[in-house]
N, C-alpha and C positions, 0 to 999 in steps of 0.2 A: 504494500500500500504506500502510495505517495500522498501525504496529507498536508494540507495547509490549515493551520489553526489561527483563526483571526481572534486576537485577544489571548494568545497563548501564554502571556506573562502573568495573567490574573490567577485568582484562586482556583476556579474550575480548570482553566486552560493549562496551568502548570502541571496539575495532576494528570490531565488527559495526555499531555505531551509525554510525560514520563511513562505512562502506560503504553502509548503507541510505540515508543522506542523499545520498550521491553518486548513488544510483539514483533520487532524487526522492521518496523515501518521507517520510511524516509520522511522526515518531518520538517516543515518550514513554519516558522512563527512570524506573524506580522504584528509588531507592537510599536507603540509610540516611542520616539527617541528618548524621552525623559523617563520612560518606565524602566525601572531597574529589573534585571533578570531575577526571577524568584529563586530563593535558596533551595526550593524543592527541585528545580530543574538541574539535572546533571550536565556536565560537559560530555558531549557525545559526538562522534564523527558523523552520525546520521541526522544531526540536528543543525538546521540553518536558521539563524536569527536575523530577520530582516527588519530594519527600522523603517517606519513609515506611518502614514495616517490612513485609517479606514475610509475617511471621507475624500481621499485623493485618488482620482481615477488611475493616474499613472502608477501609483504605488500598488493598487489592486491588480492592475494589469501585469506588473512584474511578479507579484506574489503568486498569481494563478498559473504561471508558466510550468507545465509539466506535472501538475498534480491531478489526482483522480478523485479525491474527496476533500471537501471543504467543511470545516467545522466553524460555524458562525456563532461566536460567543460574545461578540462585542455589544456592550450597551453603555452609553455615555450618561445615563440617568438611572435613578431609582424611583420607586413609586411616589415618594414625597417630593423629591426635587423635580420630577417631571411635571407636576401640577404647578410648580412655581414658574416654569418657563416652557409651556407646551410647544412654542415655535422652535426652540432649540431642540427639544425632544424629536420633533418631526424632521428637522433638517439634518441632525447629526445621526439619527438612527434609521428613519424610514427612507429619506432621500438617498442617504449613503448606501443603504441596502439595495435600492433600485439601481444604482450605478453598478453594484456588484452583479446583480441579475442580468444587466445588459451585457456585461463582460462574459458572463457564463453562457449567453445565447450561442456563442461560437464554439463552445466546448461541450459537445453532446454527450461525452462519456464521463463528465465530472458530476459527482453527486454532492448535494448540499445538505448538511445537517444543521438545522437551526434550533437554538435554544430559545423557547418561548417561556411564558410564565403561567404555570398552573395556579398560582396564587392570585393573579389579577385579571386574567382574560374572562373569567366566568362572572365576576361580580358577586352579588349576594346569591348564595345557593338556594335553589328551590328544594333540593334534597341533597343529602350526603350519604355515602361518598359521591363525589362529583364525577360523572362519566364524560367522555369526550363529546357526547351528543348533547350535553347540557347547553341551554342558551348562553350566549356570550354577551354580557352587559358590563363591561369594565367601568370602574368608578375612579380611574386615574388615567392620565395621559400615557403613562408607562404601559398599562394594559391595552389601551386603544392602539398604540403604535405596534406593540407586539402582534396584536390581532390583525392589524392592517398588513403587516409583513407576511403573516400566514396567508392572507387572501391573495397577495401578489405572487407568492410562491405557487399557489394553485393556478393563478392566471398564466404564469410563465410555463407551468407544466402543460396546460391546455394548448397554449399558442405555440410554444417552442420546444416542448418535450423535456423540460427541465426535470431531472430526477432529484427529488428532495424528500426529507423527512423532518417533521417537527416534533420536538420533545417539550411538552409543557411541564416544566420542572416545579416541584414543590420547593421547600426552603433548604438548599444544601448547606452543610456545615462540615467542619473537620479541620485538621492541621493545615496551617498556612492561610486560613481565612483572616482577612484584615479586621482587627477589632475596631469597635466604635463606628461601624457602618450601620446604616439604618436597616439593612437586611441581614446583618450578622448577629442576631440575637444571642445565639448560643456561644459563639466565639467571644462576643463582648461581655456577656454575663460571666463566663468562666474566667476571663482575664481579670475583670474587675473584682470578682469575689476572691480570687487567689491573692490579689494585692490589697485586699481590704478597702477597696474603693466602692463608692455608692453606685447603684444602678438605677436607671430611670425607666419607668414603665408607662406607656401611653394607655390611658383608660384604667380599668380596675383589675386588669390581669386575666380577664375571662376569655379573651380572644384566643381561639383555637386554630393552630396551624399544623401543617404536615411537614416534618423535618426529616431530611434524607442525608445519610452519611456520604461523604465525598466519594469513597470507593464504589458505592452502589450507583452514584451518579455517573461516574466514568464508565462503569460496565454497561450502563444503558446506552451511552453514546457510542461505544464500540459495537454493541449489538445492532444499533440502528444503522451504522455505516455499512454493514454487510447484509442487512435485511433486504430480501428481494420480493416480499409479499405486496399485497394491494393496499394496505393501510398506509396513511400518510401522517397521521397525528397520533401521538401517544402521551398519555399522562404518565409521569415518572415521579413517584413519591414513595413513602413508607407504607401507605395503606392505612395509617392510623393517625389520630390527631392528639395534640397535647396543648393545654392552655398555657399561657405565659406563667401563671402561678405554678403549674406543674413543672415547667421547665426550671423555674427558680428552685423548687424543692429538689429536683433531680441534681441540679448544680451544687446545692448545699450538701447533698449526700455524697456526691463524687469528690468534692473538695474537703469535706469535713469542716466547713466554715459556714457562718451565718451571713446571708446576704443582707446588705443594707439597701433595701428597695424603697424608692419614693414613687408615688403615683401622680401622674399629671393628666390633663384633659385628653380624652380620646381623639384620634384623628378621624375626620369626616369620611375619608376614603377607605378606612379599614372595615372589612366585612367581618361579621362576628365569628364565622367558622369557615375554614377551607381545608378539606380533606379529600384527596383525590382517589378515584376508583382506578386501580392499576390493572384491572383484569385484561384489558387489551394488550398491554405490554407483556403480561405473563404468557398469554396464549400465542401471540404473534411473534414477539421477539425472543421468547424463551427466557425472559429476564425476571429475576426475583431479587428484591432487596435482602441482604444477608445480615446487616449490622443493625441491631436494635438500639434504642436511644441510650440506654445505660452503657452499653459497650462503646458506642460512638463517643459518648462523653469521656469515658476512660481513655480512649485512644487520643482524643483531642487534647485532653488535659496533660497527657504524658509529653506532648510536644510544647506545652506552655511552660511547664516547670523546668 
């Protein structure tokens, strides 16, 4: 496999690159010039690090040369920041992805794997767990843009034969995740509790989310890259949900320390529960999450201390 990983220096990307190299793939990473190479990434003769901008057509054109699968992991925004500046979200994510798709029109044998958001594209769930057939009513620009990209992928498949798969991810966590990011609840809580620092919770802590260990996330990406079936969109999660209060309790148990939690006003775009139905991924991809929450916390904590 000759793979291009867009955003390969980030949390998910660095773990994916490592796994691809272990499988014998030739891997090219496109990352911003100021992005430091993750300590997770090894020096490897099969790894090519290309500095560039996802929004630059020339950089994308060079990066696509000779590859047969592209993993699109780039996102310049998070759910909260996307609502602060929707026009930036659209220009830097949706329009930049359209440029990528235009470049791929001439590469009929190149497959695209896109990371979407299982936590935001569905909006308020009508039932849980949430299947891929659930209505999509995002409550933030982040989810709207992810969904729009999905629709354009389907359009380019119809018009130009683009081979693609979409993974609607739950909330990935694990070693190497940047702490203090809005989407890194587990990493942030672990780091702060270990160092006896306070943690801040939006709302009353009752919000339920689906958390997925990074190794299980990567295995789903690898399975999607070789999948030849008819399905295009897959939910990828743990199959179970935990409230923020439950996460805090689990972090306290893992660290042996008491969390200093403060509670602030809930965010308007946060839905009360998001737990994904992963039956399609199980049956079609042959994929199954293997690391439960307690084990994932233990493995993550071991890299923090």
